[in-house]
C-alpha positions in Angstrom: 43.1 81.7 39.7 41.2 84.8 38.8 40.1 87.3 41.5 36.4 86.5 41.0 36.8 82.8 41.6 39.1 83.4 44.6 36.5 85.7 46.2 33.7 83.3 45.4 35.5 80.4 47.0 36.5 82.3 50.1 32.9 83.4 50.4 31.7 79.8 50.7 33.6 79.9 54.1 33.2 83.4 55.3 30.0 84.6 53.5 27.8 83.4 56.4 30.4 83.2 59.1 29.5 84.8 62.5 30.4 88.4 62.7 33.1 87.9 65.4 34.9 85.5 63.0 34.8 88.0 60.2 35.9 90.8 62.4 38.8 88.9 63.9 39.9 87.7 60.4 39.8 91.2 58.9 41.6 92.7 62.0 44.3 90.0 61.8 44.9 90.6 58.1 45.3 94.3 58.7 47.6 93.6 61.7 49.8 91.3 59.6 50.0 93.9 56.9 51.3 96.5 59.4 53.7 94.0 61.0 55.4 93.5 57.7 57.1 96.8 58.2 58.9 95.3 61.2 59.1 91.6 60.4 59.6 89.3 57.5 56.4 87.3 57.5 55.3 84.3 55.5 53.3 83.6 53.4 52.8 86.7 51.2 49.8 88.9 52.2 47.8 87.8 49.2 48.4 84.1 50.0 47.3 84.0 53.6 43.8 82.7 52.8 44.9 80.4 50.0 43.5 77.3 51.7 40.0 78.7 51.6 40.5 80.2 48.1 41.6 77.0 46.4 39.1 74.7 48.2 35.5 75.9 48.5 33.5 74.4 51.3 31.2 72.3 49.0 34.3 70.6 47.5 36.0 69.5 50.7 36.6 65.7 51.0 39.8 65.6 53.0 41.3 68.1 55.5 45.0 68.1 56.2 45.7 70.1 59.3 49.2 71.5 59.8 50.6 73.7 62.6 51.8 76.9 60.9 53.5 77.9 57.6 57.0 77.1 56.7 59.2 79.8 58.1 62.0 79.8 55.5 62.3 82.0 52.4 60.3 80.9 49.3 58.5 78.1 50.9 55.1 79.1 52.5 52.3 79.5 50.0 49.2 79.5 52.2 48.6 75.7 51.8 49.7 73.4 54.6 52.8 71.4 53.7 52.9 72.8 50.1 55.8 74.7 48.6 56.1 76.4 45.2 57.0 74.2 42.2 60.2 76.2 41.8 61.4 75.1 45.3 63.9 72.3 44.5 64.7 71.4 48.1 61.6 70.0 49.8 61.0 70.6 53.6 61.6 67.4 55.7 57.9 67.1 56.6 56.8 67.1 52.9 59.6 64.7 52.0 58.3 62.3 54.7 54.7 62.6 53.4 55.9 61.8 49.9 57.9 58.8 51.1 54.8 57.4 52.9 52.8 58.1 49.8 55.1 55.9 47.9 55.3 53.2 50.6 51.6 53.3 51.4 50.0 53.5 47.9 52.9 52.6 45.7 52.8 56.0 44.0 55.9 57.6 42.5 57.3 60.5 44.4 55.8 63.7 42.9 58.2 65.9 40.9 57.4 69.1 42.9 56.2 70.1 46.3 53.3 72.2 44.9 50.1 70.7 46.4 47.8 73.1 44.6 46.3 70.3 42.5 45.3 68.5 45.7 43.6 71.7 47.0 41.7 72.1 43.7 40.3 68.6 44.0 39.0 68.8 47.5 41.9 68.5 49.9 41.7 71.4 52.3 45.3 72.2 53.2 44.8 74.2 56.4 47.3 75.4 59.0 45.9 76.1 62.4 48.0 79.3 62.4 48.1 81.1 59.0 51.2 83.3 59.3 54.7 83.0 60.8 57.7 85.2 61.4 60.8 84.3 59.4 62.9 81.6 61.1 60.6 81.5 64.1 58.3 78.5 64.0 55.0 79.0 66.0 55.8 82.7 66.4 52.3 83.8 65.4 50.4 81.1 67.3 49.0 83.5 69.9 47.9 86.2 67.4 44.4 84.8 67.3 44.2 82.8 64.0 42.5 80.0 65.8 39.3 82.1 65.8 39.1 81.6 62.0 40.7 78.2 61.7 38.5 76.7 64.5 35.5 78.0 62.7 36.6 76.4 59.4 37.2 73.1 61.2 33.7 73.3 62.7 32.2 74.1 59.3 34.0 71.0 57.9 32.3 68.9 60.6 28.9 70.3 59.6 29.2 69.7 55.8 26.7 67.3 54.3 29.4 65.2 52.7 31.8 62.9 54.6 35.1 64.5 55.4 38.3 62.7 56.4 40.6 64.6 58.8 44.4 64.3 59.0 45.8 66.2 62.0 49.6 66.6 61.4 51.8 68.3 63.9 51.9 68.5 67.7 49.7 71.5 68.1 46.9 70.7 65.7 45.3 67.4 66.6 43.1 68.6 69.5 41.3 71.0 67.2 40.0 68.5 64.6 39.6 65.7 67.1 37.4 67.7 69.5 35.2 69.2 66.7 34.7 65.9 64.9 33.8 64.0 68.1 31.3 66.7 69.2 29.7 66.6 65.7 29.4 62.9 65.7 27.8 62.8 69.1 25.5 65.7 68.6 24.3 65.5 65.1 25.2 62.0 63.7 27.1 63.4 60.7 29.3 61.1 58.8 32.5 63.0 59.2 35.5 60.9 60.2 38.5 62.0 62.2 41.1 59.7 60.8 44.7 60.2 61.9 46.9 62.3 64.1 50.4 62.0 62.7 53.4 64.3 62.6 55.5 63.9 59.4 58.6 65.2 61.1 58.4 62.4 63.7 58.8 59.8 60.9 59.7 56.8 63.0 58.4 58.2 66.3 59.9 59.4 69.6 58.7 58.5 73.0 56.7 61.3 74.6 54.8 60.9 77.9 55.0 57.2 77.5 53.6 57.2 74.0 55.3 57.0 70.6 53.9 58.9 67.7 55.1 57.8 64.3 54.4 58.6 60.7 56.0 55.8 58.6 54.3 52.5 58.5 50.9 53.4 59.8 49.4 53.6 56.2 47.3 56.7 56.7 46.8 57.4 53.0 45.8 53.8 52.3 43.2 54.1 55.1 42.0 57.4 53.6 41.3 55.5 50.4 39.3 52.9 52.3 37.3 55.4 54.2 36.5 57.2 51.0 35.2 54.0 49.5 33.2 53.1 52.6 31.6 56.5 52.4 30.8 56.0 48.7 33.0 58.8 47.6 35.5 58.9 44.8 38.8 57.7 46.3 41.6 60.3 46.5 44.4 59.3 44.3 46.8 61.7 46.0 49.8 60.4 44.2 48.4 61.3 40.8 47.4 64.8 41.7 51.0 66.3 41.6 52.9 65.9 38.5 
């Protein structure tokens, strides 16, 4: 992606954002750049805003919310659940997503873990925390990234086109769920909060009397049905990664 396109896409999110959101984002980017002298941080500095850079606001059809970036070397690339095509060993969460993709839609398992083609076709791959310290999951959760990511989720709920939300991970569902419900009550938009699944909990574990599971609930098939119901082009996720 050339720099002009990248800047133009990010501007669809931040160009008219409230000043506190812009200030917080710029301060965090500067803070992370300085912290790199003391910590190994993922993703690379230029990749932190990749979710916004690859999927402009007017293109969004699906939002996949993750928790925070992968914290191992050569994995995080600024898109939730995505890893570079050169990464031969896929993270467990992405492997589980691919397995459900095959079981749900009958699609072959993609050859790589690079989800950039999804992002380019309207799937906003957003983590609620945009950076992480090496080998320390959730280590940057309290730095303040939620100021930006909450705003992005809110913007998605205000978009004129229907948007299907997938909240994946134990810390992310409340964000999308609350924003989507407030939007539906207050403005009657057609956004749909669709699923709250954690790919790492493939078969589910009991938690507070409830069992969350990922396999067998057919989230991707339902996404196709929702897209059709909203008269959108269905997302053929299995064909977006070669």
